[in-house]
N, C-alpha and C positions, 0 to 999 in steps of 0.2 A: 807384452802391453795386456792390457783391459781396456774393456769399455766402460765409461763414465758416465753412467744418465744426468743430467740435468737433473734439477728439484722439477717435480712435477709427471718427470718420466718415470714409467714400471722398469723395475727393475728385472733383465733379461737372464733368462736359465743360463745355468754357468757356461762359462766356454762357447757362449753365444759368437759368432762372427757375422755381420752382414752382409746377404749374399751383393752381386753386382745387381747395381742400381737399385740398391734401397733407399728409400727415402722415406722420414719419420711423419706421422700421422700427423694430419693437419689439427689436428684438436688438441693436439698437446701443445702446451705452451713453450714461449722462446727462449732459447738459453742464454742466461746472464752474460752479460759483454762479458769478452774471454774467457769465458767457459773452456775448457780442454773435454774433449770427447774419447781421448786417448789418452791414459796415464800409464806408467811403468806399473808392472805386478810387482807387489809387495810379497816378498817371501811368507808363507805359511804354513803353521804345522802341518802336515797330512792330519786329516780326520782318523778316527777309529776305522778299523775295517767292519764293514757293514753298514756304517752308519752316514746319512745325506750331511755334507757338508752342512754346516750351519754358518748362516748370513752373518757379516761384521756389520757391525753398527756404524754409522756414518752421521758424522755431525752436519755435512751440506745437505741432507737428504731430509724431507718431512719426515714426521713420527710413524705417520700412515702411508703405508705403501698400498697401493692396489694388487692384488694377487693376479699374476701371471696366468694366463689360462690359454689354450690353443685354442683355435675357433674349430666349430664343424667343420668335419670335413667337407659337409655339400655346401658351405657356406666362407671356406678359405677363400681370401684373396691374395694371390700372390706376394703383394706389399702392403703394409709391412708384415711380418711373419709373428709379430708379437705386439700386442696393442693393451690398451689400458681394461680392466674388466668394467663394464657396466652395473654391475650386481652391486648394491651397500654391503658393506660389512656388516657383520650381525652387530646390536647395538651393545652385546655383555661383554666386549673383548676390549679387555682394560688396558689394551695399548692403545685406544682412539681417544681417551680421555686424560688432559692435565690438570690435576690440581681443580677437578669438577668442572672444568669445561670442555666442550670437544673440540679435538683438532681439529686444522683446517682442513677442507678437501683439496684432495689433489689435483681434481681437474674440474672442468663446467660439468662434465657428464656426471664424476661422482656424486656433486654438490645437487644435481638437479633430482638424479635416482634417491638420493637420500631422503630430498625433500618431498619427492612423490611417496615415496614409503611410509614418512611421518604423516602425512595428511591423509594416506590410506589408513593408517593408522588411528588418528584420530576423527574420522567419518567413524571406522566402527567404534570408537569407544562412545560416541554421542548417539549412535544410532540404538547401541544398548541402552544408554544413561535414557533414552527417549521412551523406549519401549518397556521400560521396567518404572516409569515415573520419575528417575532421579533428576532429571532436567526441567528446569521452567522457563519458557521462553519469555522474553521481558521487554522483548522490540513490541509496539504496538501495532506497528504495522502487519507484521506477520500473523500478529493474535487474532486481528480484528478480519484478515484473508481468511484465517482457518476459522473463524466463527461464524463469518457470514452476516446474514440477518439479522437483527437484533432479536429475541423472544422475552418479553417479558416472563419473570417467576413466580412474581406474587400481580397479577394484572388488579392493579386500583383504578378509582375514575378519574383524578388530578393528580397532581404536585402536592397540594396540603395533606391529602388523604396518607401518601408516604411519610408525609412528615410526623402527621400522627402516629402510624404505624411504628418508625424509628424509636419516638419516645418511649413507647410501652416497651419498645425492645432491649432498650437501654435500662429500664426501670428492672427489666427481670435481671440481665446482666449485672447489675449492682448488687441484684440481691443474692445472686449466684456468689458473688466474692464476698459479700458481708458473711452468710453461712458457712463459708468455707469449702464449699461443694464444688469448687472450681478445680481443683486437682484433686486427686485420688492417690495416696499411699498408703505403705503398709503402716500398722500405729504399732507392731510388737519390735521394732529395729531397736537395737540398743547399742551403746556406745561406751567406750572404756568400762564395760560390765553394767552400764547403768541405763535402765529403760527409759527414765527420763530424760537424760541426756540425750539419747536416741531420738526420743520422741520431740527435743527441743530441736535437735538438728533437723528434723524429717521436716518440723513447722517451718524453720527458716529455708531452709532451699525450696519446700513448696512455696514460699513466696518469691524469693529470687525468679523460681521458673515461670511464677504467674505472671511474673513483672516481663520477662523477656518476650513471653507469649502476647499478653497484651500489647507491648509495644511494637510486635510484628504484625498484631490484626490491624494497630492503628496506622503502622505504614501501610497497610495493604488498601485501608479507607482513603489514605490522604492521597495515595498513588492510584485509585483506581478512575480509572478511563471509561466512558460509553466502550461496552462490547469485549472488554479483556476481563472480566469478572471470575473465567475460567482460570486465567492465572493467579489472578489474587486468593482464588481458593485453592490452588495447589500450592501456591507459595506457603499457606498458614497451615495446610493438611502436613507440607515438609519441617514446619518447625514441629507440629506435634509429635511427627516420628523420631526427630531430632533428641524432642525433651525426652521421650520413652526409653531412648537407647542411653541418653546419658543417666537417667534415674532407675533404671532396672534393677540395680543394687537393692534401693528402697524400695521397689515396684511403684516408682512414682509417673504419674501419666496425666495429661488433661482429662477431665470430664468428657466423657464424648456428647452428653446433653449441652454443657456447656459450648464445646466447640462447634456444634450445632446451631447455639444462639449466634456465635459470631459468624458462621458460612451466610445464615440468615438475614446479618445485617450488612453484608458484603453485597446480599442481592440485592435488599431493598434501596442499599445507596445507589447501586447500579441502574435500578428500575427509577429512583427518584430523579438521577442526573438524566436518563433518556426523556424522561416524562417533561422534565423542567424545557430540555432541547425539543421536545416535538412544540411544548404550549408555546415557546420563544418563537420558534417558525410558524406556527399557525397565526399567532398574534402580527408578524411582521406581514406575512402575505395577508392579514384581514386589513390591516393598515394599509397597502397597497392598491388592494380593492376597491377598500373606500376614496382613496387617491383617485385610482382610475374612474371611479363614478362619478367624483366631483368634477372630473374634467369633464368626460363625458356629459354630464349634465350643463355644465357651462358651455361645450361646443353646441349642443343641440339647441339653449337658451340663445346662443347667439347667433345661430344660423337661421332661427325662427325670427328675431328681429330683422337681421338681413332681409330675411324673403318678406316679412312685413311691408320693410320700409319699400320694397322692389315693387310689390304690389299696389302699393299708393301711389307710387309715382307713376305705373302704367295705367292705373285707374285714372288720374288725372289728364294722362296723354290721352286714353281714349275717350274721356269725356270732351275733350278739345277739339279733337279729330271729329267726332259726332257731331258737333256744334257747326264744325265749318262743312261737314257735308262731305267729307273725303271717305267713302266705304272703304277703299281698298286699303290704306292704311290702316283703319280702325278694325278692319277685318284680322291685319295681322296682330294688332294689338292686342286683340281677344284672343287668336290664339296663345298669344306668349303669356297671356292671364290665367288661361287655363291650366300651361307648364308650370305656372309660379302655383297656382293653389295644389296642384297635384305635390309639388314638392314640399308644400308647410302640411298636406295630408300626412305625406310619408314621414316629416320629420315629428308631426304629433305622433304618429303613430311608433316610432321608434323610443319616444320618450316617456310615453306609458306603456311599451313592452319591452320589459328589461331584459328579455331571451333573444329579442330580436341584435340580429350582431354579424359581423364578418368573422368568417373561420379563415384561418392562413395556414401555409405550409411553406416554410423557408428552410434555407439551410446556409451554411456556413464552413464552405470547404476549407479555406485557409485557418480555421479555429477547430473545427470538430473533423475535417476529413469529407471524403465524398459520400460517404454511407451513413449519414445522421442528419436527419432533418427534425425541425421544431414544429407542433400541432399547438396551435391556439388560437383563441378566439377573443376578438376586440369588438368594441362597441360603438368605437369614435368613429364620428362623422367624416374625418379622412384617417381610413385606416394603415395608409403607408407611414403617419405620423407615428404608428406604435413602432412599426417595423424599424423606424429608425431610432427610436429609442430604446429597442433591443440592440442595436448596433452600436451604441455608446462606446466610450474607453475600457470596457469591460472585456472587450475582445478585439483583437486586432484588425479585424476587418468587418465591414458592414454585411448583414444578414441579404439574401437572395432571395426572391417570392417567386414562387414555384406556381402556390394554386392561392385565389384570392375570392371567396365564394360568401355570397349575402344569402342570409337565411333569415327567416322569421322565426326559429326555433334555435339559434344556434348552439345554445349550452348544449341540450340534448346531441345533436350534429357532432361534436368535440368530443363530450365521454362519449359515443358509439367510436368514433375514430382512435379515443384512447385506447379504449377495451380490444379493439381489434388487433391493436400493436403494443398491448401490454406487456407480453412474453418477449419484448425487444427493449425494455426501457435500457435507459444508461443506468439513471438512478433507481436500483429498486427498494432502496430504505424511503424515501421521501417522493412519494406519488405525485405530489404538486407539481414536479420537475416534469417539465413536457416534452426532453429529448429522447427518440427514439433510434435504433438502429433499424433505418429503411431507405429504400432509394424515394426519389419524388414520384418515379413511373408503379412502383409499388403502393404509395398511399394515393396515387389519382385511380388503380384500378379499385381498391375501397371506397374511395370517394363514388366515384362512376353506378357502384352498387348500391348507393345510400342514397343518393341525388339525382342520378341519370349522368347525363353528357353535360360536360364542363366547355363554357365558352372560351375561358382562357387556361391553358395550362403551358409551363414552362419546364420543360425537363431538364437541360443543360443549365447549370449556373452561370451568371455572367462574369463573377469573381475577378474583375479589371482588377483591382489593388492589387489581390493575393496572386495572381498570374505574373504582373508586371515587377511584383515585391519579389517572386520567388527566384527570378534569373540571377539578383542580385545579391542571394544570400550566401555569406561564408561558407565556404567546404565543408565544415563541420555540422551545418544544420543539414538536415533529412527530409524537412518538412513533416507533414502530418501522414501518420499511418493509418 
């Protein structure tokens, strides 16, 4: 009898017999139903003297079998005495392929090892291609992270200035094409023994290569996004290298001056897109500032009107009490009139002084986490209205107020706080976004240095809605980090 391993099991050494208590490795596949582990030994011709026995092919065995290797002596376990080889087979072995397709692995261990080896090989190839400039990253998010903050290649005043510069550049590109200087090639190339035919072939191929290059350039311009101009330039440079390789026999290549113009076109287009985006953002913020200013003026006017009516009412009441001789009640009304006059004076001062207002420090732990605050300013009569507006449907939870301070020059105070935490901005591109990586206590320390002691300061946010909701979140939700 001989041992008949099921499919997926390694082939034991010749003459192997299992020791007492031997069990197969748990990682091996389960034998098919009815499989016989021991079968009669078929008679075979003895192998020639001095040669190792040649294994017979079996139809019930997979084409690829893992090589049997004894374990190192220091790591050998008492059972099993033979096991699958975890090392992947060399890729060049012809027995591993069938009809151009890889044979199925013998076990999950082999499959995992082969995949890991293939991943390592691909990673090495990708690293080599990136180091040599042969790989072009097309993922906009990765490109933007690598580029960082956008820097203008050709700083100009506004978007119309970029458009005028682009029109002039397009005229120069067209002039290159009209003069036939966009592609350089040999003028002594012969075809079929004819110099004229050779020149015609060179001319036709030059047009074809130029069309391919211009198509790639236009595609780069159309797919350009703010910040990925480096990727576009790399793609266009790759096209130049490919054309030069294809036209090496005719010494055909794109004129470096023409290529420089197309690269300048990409840079100007990216600058124009960024400038347009900045101007739109600035215009949006200016419109928001005008709406806020209008709301402030309306609130101040309404408050002035309310205080004036209240003062007229108290004046009439005071005159009536004085006529009756009720001096005690008249004194109380006179004190109230003094307070109203002071409120009217303060309201008029705020209406006349556009720099006066409230500086606030707020947080939203449910939306941004515990270490992010917003430092802003509002001229509203009721500053909490502005805080409630910021916590509208655009964020999942309302903001919590940590500091609310009235200042005669709130604009300057806000700017000083922004400068103190400039290195902690969340948005390093748009500095008009007022969110910072800082705790309320850290802002309070800087606040105290600027204005002295604060009458009201709340270090811990209430965040009632956030804490009540967090306990009911699904298990997959981890909350803000």
